[in-house]
C-alpha positions as CSV (number, residue, x, y, z in Angstrom):
1,M,286.9,38.9,-4.0
2,L,286.7,42.6,-5.0
3,L,284.1,41.1,-8.3
4,A,282.4,39.3,-5.4
5,L,281.6,41.8,-3.4
6,A,280.8,44.0,-6.3
7,L,278.3,41.5,-7.6
8,T,276.8,40.9,-4.6
9,S,276.0,44.6,-3.3
10,N,272.2,44.5,-3.7
11,R,269.0,44.1,-2.1
12,F,268.6,40.7,-4.0
13,S,272.2,39.4,-3.6
14,I,271.4,40.5,0.4
15,C,267.9,38.8,0.5
16,R,268.8,36.0,-1.5
17,M,272.0,35.3,0.8
18,G,270.9,35.9,4.0
19,A,273.6,35.5,6.5
20,H,276.0,34.1,3.8
21,W,276.4,37.9,2.4
22,R,277.6,38.7,5.8
23,R,280.5,36.3,5.5
24,L,281.2,37.2,2.2
25,H,281.3,40.7,2.7
26,R,283.8,40.4,5.2
27,L,286.5,39.5,2.6
28,V,286.6,43.7,2.1
29,Y,289.1,43.7,5.0
30,P,292.0,41.5,3.3
31,A,290.9,42.6,0.0
32,A,291.6,46.0,1.2
33,I,295.1,45.3,2.7
34,L,296.0,43.1,-0.4
35,A,294.8,46.2,-2.8
36,A,297.3,48.6,-0.8
37,V,300.3,45.8,-0.9
38,H,299.5,45.1,-4.7
39,W,299.6,48.7,-5.4
40,L,303.2,48.8,-3.5
41,W,304.4,46.0,-5.3
42,A,303.3,47.7,-8.5
43,L,305.1,50.9,-7.9
44,K,308.6,48.9,-7.3
45,V,309.5,52.5,-5.7
46,W,308.7,53.2,-1.6
47,E,306.5,56.5,-2.4
48,S,305.1,58.1,0.6
49,W,301.5,58.2,-0.6
50,P,301.0,54.7,-1.4
51,L,302.2,54.0,2.2
52,T,299.9,56.4,4.0
53,I,297.0,54.7,2.1
54,L,297.8,51.8,3.5
55,L,298.7,53.1,6.7
56,A,295.0,54.4,6.6
57,I,293.4,51.3,5.5
58,L,295.1,49.4,8.7
59,V,294.1,52.2,11.2
60,L,290.2,51.8,10.0
61,L,290.6,48.2,10.2
62,G,292.2,48.2,13.7
63,L,289.2,50.2,15.0
64,R,286.5,48.1,13.4
65,L,288.2,45.2,14.9
66,L,288.6,46.9,18.3
67,G,284.4,47.4,17.8
68,K,284.6,51.6,17.1
69,G,283.5,51.2,13.9
70,R,280.8,49.2,14.6
71,R,277.2,50.0,13.5
72,K,273.8,48.7,13.5
73,P,272.9,46.0,11.5
74,S,271.0,46.2,8.4
75,A,267.3,45.7,8.2
76,L,268.0,43.7,5.5
77,L,270.1,41.1,7.2
78,D,267.0,40.5,9.9
79,G,265.1,39.0,7.1
80,S,262.9,41.6,6.4
81,C,264.0,41.6,2.9
82,W,260.9,43.2,0.9
């Protein structure tokens, strides 16, 4: 997931993919959660720092879902690429 997001995070990809770019980049939400959970599983010990990071990710994503973190859409996604 993260590789696809990294490869398409440029002006050319945004213009070429159009509305599909936004759908692909919504994968950042499950990717962030899975990365934090993977970190916890890799440690095999419940430490406070990874749990703090997971909590921060969940709070930020929760705020985003509630609409508190919404920003104005990029002009690139409106069709004015060049």
